[in-house]
BATORMI-555168 format. One record per residue (C-alpha): residue in one letter; z, y, x. Coordinates in steps of 0.5 Angstrom, whole numbers. Layout:
<atoms>
['A' [Z Y X]];
...
</atoms>
This chain:
<atoms>
['M' [0 0 0]];
['H' [-2 7 3]];
['A' [3 13 3]];
['Y' [-1 16 -2]];
['G' [-2 11 -7]];
['P' [-6 4 -8]];
['P' [-12 4 -4]];
['N' [-19 5 -6]];
['A' [-26 5 -4]];
['F' [-26 12 -2]];
['D' [-20 11 3]];
['D' [-24 7 8]];
['A' [-31 11 7]];
['R' [-33 15 12]];
['T' [-33 23 12]];
['P' [-39 28 13]];
['A' [-36 29 20]];
['Q' [-36 22 22]];
['W' [-43 21 19]];
['Y' [-45 27 23]];
['C' [-42 25 30]];
['L' [-44 18 29]];
['L' [-52 19 27]];
['A' [-52 26 32]];
['G' [-49 22 37]];
['L' [-53 16 37]];
['S' [-59 21 37]];
['L' [-57 25 43]];
['L' [-55 19 47]];
['L' [-62 16 46]];
['A' [-66 22 47]];
['G' [-62 23 53]];
['V' [-63 16 56]];
['L' [-71 16 54]];
['G' [-71 24 56]];
['F' [-71 21 64]];
['F' [-78 18 63]];
['A' [-81 25 61]];
['D' [-77 29 67]];
['S' [-72 27 72]];
['S' [-72 33 76]];
['F' [-66 37 77]];
['D' [-69 43 79]];
['T' [-66 50 77]];
['G' [-67 57 77]];
['D' [-70 63 73]];
['D' [-77 59 72]];
['V' [-74 52 71]];
['A' [-79 48 67]];
['G' [-79 41 65]];
['G' [-83 35 62]];
['S' [-84 34 55]];
['F' [-81 29 51]];
['I' [-83 28 44]];
['G' [-84 36 43]];
['F' [-78 38 47]];
['E' [-77 41 54]];
['V' [-73 37 58]];
['N' [-70 36 65]];
['A' [-65 31 68]];
['I' [-59 36 67]];
['H' [-62 37 60]];
['N' [-62 29 59]];
['L' [-55 29 62]];
['I' [-52 34 57]];
['H' [-55 30 51]];
['V' [-52 23 54]];
['A' [-45 27 55]];
['S' [-46 30 48]];
['G' [-48 23 45]];
['A' [-42 20 48]];
['L' [-37 25 46]];
['L' [-40 25 39]];
['L' [-40 17 38]];
['A' [-32 17 41]];
['A' [-30 22 36]];
['S' [-34 18 30]];
['P' [-29 13 28]];
['R' [-23 17 26]];
['R' [-23 23 21]];
['R' [-19 28 25]];
['S' [-22 27 31]];
['A' [-29 27 28]];
['R' [-28 33 24]];
['A' [-25 37 30]];
['V' [-31 35 35]];
['A' [-36 36 29]];
['I' [-34 43 29]];
['G' [-33 45 36]];
['F' [-39 41 38]];
['G' [-43 46 32]];
['V' [-40 52 35]];
['V' [-42 50 43]];
['Y' [-49 48 40]];
['G' [-49 55 36]];
['V' [-48 59 43]];
['V' [-53 55 47]];
['A' [-58 56 41]];
['I' [-56 64 41]];
['I' [-57 64 49]];
['G' [-64 60 48]];
['L' [-66 64 43]];
['V' [-65 71 47]];
['D' [-68 68 53]];
['G' [-73 64 50]];
['S' [-75 59 56]];
['D' [-68 56 59]];
['V' [-61 56 58]];
['L' [-57 59 64]];
['G' [-63 57 69]];
['L' [-61 50 68]];
['I' [-64 47 62]];
['P' [-71 48 60]];
['I' [-72 50 53]];
['N' [-78 51 48]];
['S' [-78 53 40]];
['A' [-77 46 38]];
['D' [-70 45 42]];
['N' [-68 52 39]];
['V' [-69 49 32]];
['L' [-66 43 34]];
['H' [-60 47 37]];
['V' [-59 51 31]];
['A' [-59 45 26]];
['L' [-54 41 30]];
['A' [-50 47 30]];
['L' [-50 49 23]];
['L' [-50 41 21]];
['G' [-44 40 25]];
['I' [-40 46 23]];
['V' [-41 45 15]];
['C' [-40 37 16]];
['G' [-33 39 20]];
['L' [-31 44 14]];
['M' [-33 39 9]];
['S' [-29 33 11]];
['R' [-22 32 11]];
['D' [-18 30 17]];
['D' [-13 25 13]];
['T' [-13 19 9]];
['R' [-10 22 3]];
['R' [-14 20 -3]];
['R' [-17 25 -8]];
['S' [-17 22 -15]];
['E' [-19 25 -21]];
['A' [-15 21 -25]];
['L' [-10 25 -30]];
['A' [-4 20 -28]];
['D' [-5 22 -21]];
['R' [-5 29 -22]];
['T' [1 30 -27]];
['T' [5 25 -23]];
['P' [10 28 -18]];
['P' [10 25 -11]];
['R' [16 21 -10]];
['F' [20 22 -4]];
['G' [25 17 0]];
['R' [31 20 -3]];
['E' [33 20 -10]];
['S' [35 27 -12]];
['T' [41 30 -15]];
['Q' [39 29 -22]];
['E' [37 22 -21]];
['R' [43 20 -19]];
['T' [48 24 -24]];
['R' [43 20 -30]];
['R' [46 13 -27]];
</atoms>
């Protein structure tokens, strides 16, 4: 029995943040690994350029960041609290990366080559991470629409003074 009542199907269901962490994590991990086939150079500087991987501009540093991002998201996905925190934090960080990429246009801090497809992806990952994180609860509390659940007061370990005097 759960602390908040009997278990139901929603207690074990993944939250939007957990789905985000799982799916984005798998996608980024796979893109990072496969991106090394397109470009595995560690070139940096103002004119950093990379290879094209399914329309995205990548280099080894970009690929390593995708691998690390994917691993972080996957590690956070099993637990609601960590998935929520990581999805929001990841969204904020990728939002900053997207802004830098949009302002600069061709790279991020002279390390990561980017193009328009990268910018769109970074904006989408940022928005989805923040929205999914904010939509998700980080506990196992059951949210029920049943009238009995809304009107029944919570029970605590000790009896109140009124309950003891009624006996």
